[in-house]
MOPAC internal coordinates of N, CA, C and O (Angstrom, degrees):
PM7 1SCF
backbone

  N    0.0000 0     0.00 0     0.00 0    0    0    0
  C    1.4449 1     0.00 0     0.00 0    1    0    0
  C    1.5095 1   111.17 1     0.00 0    2    1    0
  O    1.2310 1   116.69 1   105.73 1    3    2    1
  N    1.2469 1   123.89 1   -74.27 1    3    2    1
  C    1.4540 1   123.79 1  -175.04 1    5    3    2
  C    1.5023 1   110.14 1   141.14 1    6    5    3
  O    1.2310 1   121.36 1    29.71 1    7    6    5
  N    1.3059 1   115.00 1  -150.29 1    7    6    5
  C    1.4563 1   122.12 1  -179.43 1    9    7    6
  C    1.5269 1   110.69 1   -67.47 1   10    9    7
  O    1.2310 1   119.61 1   -34.09 1   11   10    9
  N    1.3456 1   118.35 1   145.91 1   11   10    9
  C    1.4683 1   120.16 1   175.14 1   13   11   10
  C    1.5261 1   110.41 1   -61.70 1   14   13   11
  O    1.2310 1   120.66 1   -46.08 1   15   14   13
  N    1.3016 1   116.34 1   133.92 1   15   14   13
  C    1.4591 1   121.20 1   179.42 1   17   15   14
  C    1.5109 1   113.43 1    88.77 1   18   17   15
  O    1.2310 1   120.51 1   167.31 1   19   18   17
  N    1.3462 1   116.62 1   -12.69 1   19   18   17
  C    1.4545 1   120.52 1  -178.60 1   21   19   18
  C    1.5211 1   111.02 1   -67.54 1   22   21   19
  O    1.2310 1   120.39 1   144.24 1   23   22   21
  N    1.3392 1   116.86 1   -35.76 1   23   22   21
  C    1.4506 1   120.64 1  -179.42 1   25   23   22
  C    1.5229 1   111.95 1   -64.68 1   26   25   23
  O    1.2310 1   119.90 1   148.95 1   27   26   25
  N    1.3247 1   117.80 1   -31.05 1   27   26   25
  C    1.4658 1   121.80 1   178.04 1   29   27   26
  C    1.5142 1   109.93 1   -66.40 1   30   29   27
  O    1.2310 1   120.41 1   135.27 1   31   30   29
  N    1.3405 1   116.81 1   -44.73 1   31   30   29
  C    1.4630 1   120.87 1   178.80 1   33   31   30
  C    1.5165 1   109.81 1   -66.39 1   34   33   31
  O    1.2310 1   120.14 1   137.98 1   35   34   33
  N    1.3416 1   117.35 1   -42.02 1   35   34   33
  C    1.4582 1   120.99 1  -179.38 1   37   35   34
  C    1.5224 1   111.19 1   -62.56 1   38   37   35
  O    1.2310 1   120.22 1   143.47 1   39   38   37
  N    1.3243 1   117.19 1   -36.53 1   39   38   37
  C    1.4604 1   120.59 1   179.49 1   41   39   38
  C    1.5230 1   111.37 1   -68.33 1   42   41   39
  O    1.2310 1   120.00 1   148.48 1   43   42   41
  N    1.3079 1   117.60 1   -31.52 1   43   42   41
  C    1.4570 1   121.35 1  -176.98 1   45   43   42
  C    1.5198 1   112.55 1   -85.76 1   46   45   43
  O    1.2310 1   120.27 1   156.06 1   47   46   45
  N    1.3300 1   117.09 1   -23.94 1   47   46   45
  C    1.4627 1   121.33 1  -175.52 1   49   47   46
  C    1.5242 1   108.54 1  -110.30 1   50   49   47
  O    1.2310 1   120.47 1   -50.59 1   51   50   49
  N    1.3255 1   116.71 1   129.41 1   51   50   49
  C    1.4580 1   121.51 1  -175.95 1   53   51   50
  C    1.5272 1   113.74 1   -87.65 1   54   53   51
  O    1.2310 1   119.19 1   153.34 1   55   54   53
  N    1.3155 1   119.15 1   -26.66 1   55   54   53
  C    1.4550 1   120.49 1  -177.35 1   57   55   54
  C    1.5073 1   111.75 1  -161.37 1   58   57   55
  O    1.2310 1   120.64 1    -1.78 1   59   58   57
  N    1.3436 1   116.38 1   178.22 1   59   58   57
  C    1.4667 1   120.29 1  -177.88 1   61   59   58
  C    1.5312 1   113.52 1   -60.72 1   62   61   59
  O    1.2310 1   120.35 1   145.35 1   63   62   61
  N    1.3289 1   116.95 1   -34.65 1   63   62   61
  C    1.4664 1   118.87 1  -179.23 1   65   63   62
  C    1.5305 1   110.83 1   -67.62 1   66   65   63
  O    1.2310 1   120.64 1   140.98 1   67   66   65
  N    1.3382 1   116.39 1   -39.02 1   67   66   65
  C    1.4669 1   119.74 1   177.84 1   69   67   66
  C    1.5187 1   111.19 1   -67.65 1   70   69   67
  O    1.2310 1   120.74 1   144.34 1   71   70   69
  N    1.3396 1   116.20 1   -35.66 1   71   70   69
  C    1.4550 1   120.30 1   178.14 1   73   71   70
  C    1.5224 1   110.17 1   -64.77 1   74   73   71
  O    1.2310 1   119.97 1   136.14 1   75   74   73
  N    1.3312 1   117.66 1   -43.86 1   75   74   73
  C    1.4633 1   119.83 1   179.15 1   77   75   74
  C    1.5282 1   111.05 1   -65.42 1   78   77   75
  O    1.2310 1   120.27 1   144.87 1   79   78   77
  N    1.3319 1   117.10 1   -35.13 1   79   78   77
  C    1.4624 1   120.36 1   176.74 1   81   79   78
  C    1.5255 1   110.83 1   -65.79 1   82   81   79
  O    1.2310 1   120.63 1   140.72 1   83   82   81
  N    1.3435 1   116.40 1   -39.28 1   83   82   81
  C    1.4580 1   121.07 1   178.55 1   85   83   82
  C    1.5252 1   110.59 1   -64.38 1   86   85   83
  O    1.2310 1   120.66 1   134.74 1   87   86   85
  N    1.3271 1   116.34 1   -45.26 1   87   86   85
  C    1.4687 1   120.78 1   178.38 1   89   87   86
  C    1.5169 1   110.02 1   -62.60 1   90   89   87
  O    1.2310 1   120.24 1   136.88 1   91   90   89
  N    1.3211 1   117.14 1   -43.12 1   91   90   89
  C    1.4638 1   122.12 1   179.25 1   93   91   90
  C    1.5320 1   110.89 1   -60.53 1   94   93   91
  O    1.2310 1   120.52 1   136.22 1   95   94   93
  N    1.3379 1   116.60 1   -43.78 1   95   94   93
  C    1.4668 1   120.77 1  -179.79 1   97   95   94
  C    1.5147 1   111.15 1   -64.50 1   98   97   95
  O    1.2310 1   120.27 1   137.38 1   99   98   97
  N    1.3259 1   117.09 1   -42.62 1   99   98   97
  C    1.4696 1   119.99 1   179.43 1  101   99   98
  C    1.5114 1   110.87 1   -66.29 1  102  101   99
  O    1.2310 1   120.04 1   140.85 1  103  102  101
  N    1.3185 1   117.53 1   -39.15 1  103  102  101
  C    1.4555 1   121.36 1   179.55 1  105  103  102
  C    1.5241 1   110.69 1   -62.52 1  106  105  103
  O    1.2310 1   120.35 1   136.27 1  107  106  105
  N    1.3225 1   116.93 1   -43.73 1  107  106  105
  C    1.4595 1   120.07 1  -179.19 1  109  107  106
  C    1.5159 1   112.45 1   -70.19 1  110  109  107
  O    1.2310 1   119.70 1   148.81 1  111  110  109
  N    1.3215 1   118.17 1   -31.19 1  111  110  109
  C    1.4583 1   120.34 1   178.86 1  113  111  110
  C    1.5176 1   111.54 1   -64.78 1  114  113  111
  O    1.2310 1   120.24 1   140.44 1  115  114  113
  N    1.3378 1   117.15 1   -39.56 1  115  114  113
  C    1.4576 1   120.40 1  -175.34 1  117  115  114
  C    1.5208 1   112.19 1   -93.92 1  118  117  115
  O    1.2310 1   120.37 1  -176.49 1  119  118  117
  N    1.3151 1   116.90 1     3.51 1  119  118  117
  C    1.4547 1   119.90 1  -179.49 1  121  119  118
  C    1.5236 1   110.13 1   -67.28 1  122  121  119
  O    1.2310 1   121.06 1   -35.41 1  123  122  121
  N    1.3310 1   115.59 1   144.59 1  123  122  121
  C    1.4560 1   119.51 1  -179.99 1  125  123  122
  C    1.5178 1   110.88 1  -109.08 1  126  125  123
  O    1.2310 1   120.18 1  -170.88 1  127  126  125
  N    1.3247 1   117.26 1     9.12 1  127  126  125
  C    1.4503 1   119.77 1   179.39 1  129  127  126
  C    1.5141 1   109.63 1   -71.62 1  130  129  127
  O    1.2310 1   120.60 1   -14.76 1  131  130  129
  N    1.3170 1   116.46 1   165.24 1  131  130  129
  C    1.4529 1   120.76 1  -176.84 1  133  131  130
  C    1.5068 1   113.64 1   -86.59 1  134  133  131
  O    1.2310 1   119.07 1  -146.47 1  135  134  133
  N    1.3229 1   119.38 1    33.53 1  135  134  133
  C    1.4508 1   121.88 1   179.99 1  137  135  134
  C    1.5215 1   109.46 1   -66.82 1  138  137  135
  O    1.2310 1   121.24 1   -33.23 1  139  138  137
  N    1.3223 1   115.24 1   146.77 1  139  138  137
  C    1.4555 1   118.96 1  -179.87 1  141  139  138
  C    1.5187 1   110.17 1   -72.63 1  142  141  139
  O    1.2310 1   120.53 1   -31.95 1  143  142  141
  N    1.3113 1   116.59 1   148.05 1  143  142  141
  C    1.4423 1   121.64 1   178.31 1  145  143  142
  C    1.5176 1   113.70 1    89.60 1  146  145  143
  O    1.2310 1   119.96 1   168.60 1  147  146  145
  N    1.3088 1   117.69 1   -11.40 1  147  146  145
  C    1.4570 1   120.62 1   179.49 1  149  147  146
  C    1.5154 1   109.68 1  -102.67 1  150  149  147
  O    1.2310 1   121.38 1   -38.96 1  151  150  149
  N    1.3063 1   114.97 1   141.04 1  151  150  149
  C    1.4673 1   119.31 1   176.67 1  153  151  150
  C    1.5155 1   108.82 1   -82.72 1  154  153  151
  O    1.2310 1   119.60 1   -35.43 1  155  154  153
  N    1.3269 1   118.36 1   144.57 1  155  154  153
  C    1.4587 1   119.94 1   177.96 1  157  155  154
  C    1.5211 1   111.50 1   -69.01 1  158  157  155
  O    1.2310 1   121.05 1   -25.96 1  159  158  157
  N    1.2930 1   115.60 1   154.04 1  159  158  157
  C    1.4627 1   121.37 1   176.87 1  161  159  158
  C    1.5193 1   107.91 1   -92.48 1  162  161  159
  O    1.2310 1   120.22 1   -56.96 1  163  162  161
  N    1.3210 1   117.19 1   123.04 1  163  162  161
  C    1.4531 1   122.71 1  -176.79 1  165  163  162
  C    1.5199 1   110.15 1   -98.51 1  166  165  163
  O    1.2310 1   120.48 1   -40.32 1  167  166  165
  N    1.3226 1   116.69 1   139.68 1  167  166  165
  C    1.4499 1   122.69 1  -178.92 1  169  167  166
  C    1.5202 1   111.35 1  -125.40 1  170  169  167
  O    1.2310 1   120.97 1   -32.99 1  171  170  169
  N    1.3128 1   115.75 1   147.01 1  171  170  169
  C    1.4568 1   120.16 1   169.55 1  173  171  170
  C    1.5253 1   107.09 1   -79.70 1  174  173  171
  O    1.2310 1   120.06 1   -10.88 1  175  174  173
  N    1.3235 1   117.48 1   169.12 1  175  174  173
  C    1.4619 1   119.82 1   178.05 1  177  175  174
  C    1.5346 1   112.25 1   -59.64 1  178  177  175
  O    1.2310 1   118.89 1   134.35 1  179  178  177
  N    1.3364 1   119.71 1   -45.65 1  179  178  177
  C    1.4722 1   118.76 1   178.28 1  181  179  178
  C    1.5312 1   113.30 1   -62.50 1  182  181  179
  O    1.2310 1   120.06 1   142.31 1  183  182  181
  N    1.3295 1   117.49 1   -37.69 1  183  182  181
  C    1.4659 1   120.18 1   177.21 1  185  183  182
  C    1.5197 1   110.94 1   -65.17 1  186  185  183
  O    1.2310 1   120.61 1   137.49 1  187  186  185
  N    1.3311 1   116.44 1   -42.51 1  187  186  185
  C    1.4608 1   120.91 1   178.90 1  189  187  186
  C    1.5224 1   111.14 1   -65.58 1  190  189  187
  O    1.2310 1   120.60 1   141.98 1  191  190  189
  N    1.3287 1   116.45 1   -38.02 1  191  190  189
  C    1.4641 1   120.73 1   178.65 1  193  191  190
  C    1.5236 1   110.34 1   -62.80 1  194  193  191
  O    1.2310 1   120.45 1   140.19 1  195  194  193
  N    1.3190 1   116.75 1   -39.81 1  195  194  193
  C    1.4658 1   120.36 1   178.32 1  197  195  194
  C    1.5267 1   111.03 1   -67.52 1  198  197  195
  O    1.2310 1   120.39 1   142.68 1  199  198  197
  N    1.3218 1   116.87 1   -37.32 1  199  198  197
  C    1.4565 1   121.57 1  -178.84 1  201  199  198
  C    1.5229 1   112.08 1   -64.84 1  202  201  199
  O    1.2310 1   120.24 1   136.48 1  203  202  201
  N    1.3154 1   117.16 1   -43.52 1  203  202  201
  C    1.4639 1   119.96 1  -174.10 1  205  203  202
  C    1.5326 1   113.34 1  -106.99 1  206  205  203
  O    1.2310 1   119.64 1  -174.35 1  207  206  205
  N    1.3135 1   118.29 1     5.65 1  207  206  205
  C    1.4607 1   125.36 1   178.62 1  209  207  206
  C    1.5292 1   113.69 1    57.10 1  210  209  207
  O    1.2310 1   120.87 1  -145.24 1  211  210  209
  N    1.3051 1   115.94 1    34.76 1  211  210  209
  C    1.4629 1   122.29 1   170.98 1  213  211  210
  C    1.5242 1   107.54 1  -109.05 1  214  213  211
  O    1.2310 1   120.86 1   -16.17 1  215  214  213
  N    1.3160 1   115.96 1   163.83 1  215  214  213
  C    1.4610 1   118.76 1   176.50 1  217  215  214
  C    1.5289 1   109.70 1   -80.90 1  218  217  215
  O    1.2310 1   121.02 1   -19.64 1  219  218  217
  N    1.3157 1   115.65 1   160.36 1  219  218  217
  C    1.4641 1   121.07 1   176.04 1  221  219  218
  C    1.5166 1   109.41 1   -59.58 1  222  221  219
  O    1.2310 1   120.81 1   138.93 1  223  222  221
  N    1.3228 1   116.05 1   -41.07 1  223  222  221
  C    1.4647 1   120.56 1   179.82 1  225  223  222
  C    1.5311 1   111.57 1   -61.29 1  226  225  223
  O    1.2310 1   120.29 1   138.65 1  227  226  225
  N    1.3371 1   117.04 1   -41.35 1  227  226  225
  C    1.4727 1   120.61 1   178.01 1  229  227  226
  C    1.5216 1   111.03 1   -63.75 1  230  229  227
  O    1.2310 1   120.54 1   139.07 1  231  230  229
  N    1.3341 1   116.58 1   -40.93 1  231  230  229
  C    1.4626 1   119.60 1   178.18 1  233  231  230
  C    1.5251 1   111.24 1   -63.96 1  234  233  231
  O    1.2310 1   120.57 1   141.09 1  235  234  233
  N    1.3268 1   116.52 1   -38.91 1  235  234  233
  C    1.4685 1   119.63 1   177.93 1  237  235  234
  C    1.5245 1   111.07 1   -67.25 1  238  237  235
  O    1.2310 1   120.10 1   145.38 1  239  238  237
  N    1.3337 1   117.42 1   -34.62 1  239  238  237
  C    1.4685 1   120.27 1   174.89 1  241  239  238
  C    1.5303 1   110.96 1   -63.96 1  242  241  239
  O    1.2310 1   120.75 1   136.53 1  243  242  241
  N    1.3278 1   116.16 1   -43.47 1  243  242  241
  C    1.4663 1   120.34 1   178.44 1  245  243  242
  C    1.5238 1   110.86 1   -63.34 1  246  245  243
  O    1.2310 1   120.31 1   143.46 1  247  246  245
  N    1.3200 1   117.01 1   -36.54 1  247  246  245
  C    1.4613 1   121.55 1   177.37 1  249  247  246
  C    1.5278 1   110.21 1   -66.31 1  250  249  247
  O    1.2310 1   120.69 1   134.88 1  251  250  249
  N    1.3312 1   116.29 1   -45.12 1  251  250  249
  C    1.4682 1   120.44 1  -179.69 1  253  251  250
  C    1.5304 1   111.26 1   -64.78 1  254  253  251
  O    1.2310 1   120.45 1   147.24 1  255  254  253
  N    1.3350 1   116.74 1   -32.76 1  255  254  253
  C    1.4683 1   120.80 1   179.85 1  257  255  254
  C    1.5226 1   112.25 1   -79.17 1  258  257  255
  O    1.2310 1   120.32 1   168.85 1  259  258  257
  N    1.3419 1   117.00 1   -11.15 1  259  258  257
  C    1.4588 1   120.31 1   179.99 1  261  259  258
  C    1.5187 1   113.57 1    88.60 1  262  261  259
  O    1.2310 1   119.94 1  -175.15 1  263  262  261
  N    1.3210 1   117.71 1     4.85 1  263  262  261
  C    1.4570 1   121.61 1   179.40 1  265  263  262
  C    1.5252 1   111.56 1   -76.85 1  266  265  263
  O    1.2310 1   120.46 1   147.90 1  267  266  265
  N    1.3195 1   116.73 1   -32.10 1  267  266  265
  C    1.4635 1   123.28 1  -178.76 1  269  267  266
  C    1.5217 1   108.61 1  -122.63 1  270  269  267
  O    1.2310 1   120.56 1   -54.97 1  271  270  269
  N    1.3219 1   116.54 1   125.03 1  271  270  269
  C    1.4692 1   120.01 1   179.95 1  273  271  270
  C    1.5089 1   111.10 1   -78.21 1  274  273  271
  O    1.2310 1   120.93 1   -39.68 1  275  274  273
  N    1.3154 1   115.82 1   140.32 1  275  274  273
  C    1.4583 1   123.35 1   178.09 1  277  275  274
  C    1.5247 1   107.39 1  -120.91 1  278  277  275
  O    1.2310 1   120.72 1   -37.79 1  279  278  277
  N    1.3125 1   116.23 1   142.21 1  279  278  277
  C    1.4590 1   121.32 1  -177.35 1  281  279  278
  C    1.5213 1   109.72 1  -118.91 1  282  281  279
  O    1.2310 1   120.92 1   -38.13 1  283  282  281
  N    1.3283 1   115.84 1   141.87 1  283  282  281
  C    1.4660 1   121.91 1   178.90 1  285  283  282
  C    1.5271 1   107.85 1   -99.04 1  286  285  283
  O    1.2310 1   121.29 1   -52.08 1  287  286  285
  N    1.3243 1   115.15 1   127.92 1  287  286  285
  C    1.4633 1   121.02 1   179.54 1  289  287  286
  C    1.5224 1   107.51 1  -114.87 1  290  289  287
  O    1.2310 1   120.45 1   -54.97 1  291  290  289
  N    1.3012 1   116.75 1   125.03 1  291  290  289
  C    1.4573 1   120.68 1   177.33 1  293  291  290
  C    1.5166 1   113.92 1    69.50 1  294  293  291
  O    1.2310 1   119.65 1  -159.70 1  295  294  293
  N    1.3062 1   118.28 1    20.30 1  295  294  293
  C    1.4484 1   121.38 1   176.38 1  297  295  294
  C    1.5118 1   115.46 1    84.59 1  298  297  295
  O    1.2310 1   119.61 1   169.70 1  299  298  297
  N    1.3559 1   118.36 1   -10.30 1  299  298  297
  C    1.4507 1   119.00 1  -175.39 1  301  299  298
  C    1.5300 1   113.83 1  -141.94 1  302  301  299
  O    1.2310 1   119.94 1   142.64 1  303  302  301
  N    1.3014 1   117.71 1   -37.36 1  303  302  301
  C    1.4573 1   122.50 1  -173.53 1  305  303  302
  C    1.5281 1   110.48 1   -80.74 1  306  305  303
  O    1.2310 1   120.57 1   -50.32 1  307  306  305
  N    1.3339 1   116.51 1   129.68 1  307  306  305
  C    1.4602 1   121.69 1   179.93 1  309  307  306
  C    1.5251 1   110.21 1   -96.94 1  310  309  307
  O    1.2310 1   120.77 1   -43.62 1  311  310  309
  N    1.3279 1   116.13 1   136.38 1  311  310  309
  C    1.4582 1   121.86 1   177.83 1  313  311  310
  C    1.5284 1   109.59 1  -136.54 1  314  313  311
  O    1.2310 1   121.62 1   -26.38 1  315  314  313
  N    1.3216 1   114.51 1   153.62 1  315  314  313
  C    1.4530 1   121.75 1   176.38 1  317  315  314
  C    1.5208 1   107.85 1  -116.44 1  318  317  315
  O    1.2310 1   120.46 1   -35.75 1  319  318  317
  N    1.3158 1   116.72 1   144.25 1  319  318  317
  C    1.4513 1   120.67 1   177.64 1  321  319  318
  C    1.5323 1   107.54 1   -81.28 1  322  321  319
  O    1.2310 1   120.17 1   -49.37 1  323  322  321
  N    1.3221 1   117.28 1   130.63 1  323  322  321
  C    1.4642 1   121.68 1  -177.03 1  325  323  322
  C    1.5231 1   111.81 1   -57.31 1  326  325  323
  O    1.2310 1   119.84 1   141.72 1  327  326  325
  N    1.3153 1   117.91 1   -38.28 1  327  326  325
  C    1.4643 1   120.48 1   179.92 1  329  327  326
  C    1.5300 1   111.25 1   -65.34 1  330  329  327
  O    1.2310 1   120.03 1   146.32 1  331  330  329
  N    1.3346 1   117.55 1   -33.68 1  331  330  329
  C    1.4673 1   120.53 1   176.79 1  333  331  330
  C    1.5264 1   110.83 1   -67.77 1  334  333  331
  O    1.2310 1   120.73 1   140.23 1  335  334  333
  N    1.3321 1   116.22 1   -39.77 1  335  334  333
  C    1.4613 1   120.64 1   179.20 1  337  335  334
  C    1.5252 1   110.02 1   -67.51 1  338  337  335
  O    1.2310 1   120.35 1   136.94 1  339  338  337
  N    1.3363 1   116.93 1   -43.06 1  339  338  337
  C    1.4600 1   120.79 1   178.90 1  341  339  338
  C    1.5254 1   111.59 1   -64.32 1  342  341  339
  O    1.2310 1   120.15 1   150.78 1  343  342  341
  N    1.3234 1   117.32 1   -29.22 1  343  342  341
  C    1.4624 1   121.08 1   178.78 1  345  343  342
  C    1.5288 1   112.02 1   -67.60 1  346  345  343
  O    1.2310 1   120.11 1   162.65 1  347  346  345
  N    1.3262 1   117.39 1   -17.35 1  347  346  345
  C    1.4643 1   120.39 1   176.81 1  349  347  346
  C    1.5213 1   111.48 1   -70.80 1  350  349  347
  O    1.2310 1   120.35 1   156.57 1  351  350  349
  N    1.3174 1   116.94 1   -23.43 1  351  350  349
  C    1.4644 1   121.92 1  -177.21 1  353  351  350
  C    1.5230 1   108.52 1   -87.95 1  354  353  351
  O    1.2310 1   120.73 1   -68.09 1  355  354  353
  N    1.3185 1   116.20 1   111.91 1  355  354  353
  C    1.4616 1   121.99 1   179.94 1  357  355  354
  C    1.5307 1   109.18 1  -128.15 1  358  357  355
  O    1.2310 1   119.87 1   -24.80 1  359  358  357
  N    1.3243 1   117.85 1   155.20 1  359  358  357
  C    1.4641 1   120.27 1   176.07 1  361  359  358
  C    1.5282 1   110.92 1   -60.99 1  362  361  359
  O    1.2310 1   120.75 1   -32.23 1  363  362  361
  N    1.3170 1   116.16 1   147.77 1  363  362  361
  C    1.4723 1   121.92 1  -175.77 1  365  363  362
  C    1.5243 1   111.84 1   -60.92 1  366  365  363
  O    1.2310 1   119.76 1   146.72 1  367  366  365
  N    1.3266 1   118.06 1   -33.28 1  367  366  365
  C    1.4608 1   118.81 1  -178.38 1  369  367  366
  C    1.5289 1   112.79 1   -71.39 1  370  369  367
  O    1.2310 1   120.11 1   166.54 1  371  370  369
  N    1.3255 1   117.39 1   -13.46 1  371  370  369
  C    1.4650 1   120.72 1   176.96 1  373  371  370
  C    1.5273 1   111.82 1   -96.20 1  374  373  371
  O    1.2310 1   120.44 1  -177.99 1  375  374  373
  N    1.3029 1   116.77 1     2.01 1  375  374  373
  C    1.4494 1   121.17 1  -174.60 1  377  375  374
  C    1.5282 1   110.35 1  -126.26 1  378  377  375
  O    1.2310 1   119.86 1   -51.30 1  379  378  377
  N    1.2831 1   117.87 1   128.70 1  379  378  377
  C    1.4689 1   124.44 1   173.34 1  381  379  378
  C    1.5294 1   114.75 1    57.19 1  382  381  379
  O    1.2310 1   119.87 1  -149.51 1  383  382  381
  N    1.3172 1   117.85 1    30.49 1  383  382  381
  C    1.4616 1   122.69 1   175.90 1  385  383  382
  C    1.5316 1   112.83 1    54.31 1  386  385  383
  O    1.2310 1   119.71 1  -134.56 1  387  386  385
  N    1.2993 1   118.17 1    45.44 1  387  386  385
  C    1.4815 1   122.10 1   179.33 1  389  387  386
  C    1.4520 1   108.41 1   -68.50 1  390  389  387
  O    1.2310 1   120.10 1   180.00 1  391  390  389

């Protein structure tokens, strides 16, 4: 047979072109770019901290300072947009005159 779970994908996909279409669709669904028609990916503070290797406390400081936008969902739950968190990561030569 092969890898576990491979038979499930093989049963659903008829050929290489369908497989590439499936991969393309999954890639676009999880994309965090600002393309039209795609919903943004929302992160909790711990998820965002893992993504950008900052602490939750540091992210909350950036939010309080207005550097990072925070969104309220349902009147109480706070979420961060993944693209906003990724925008915090810049090359060293563009930061602090390295």
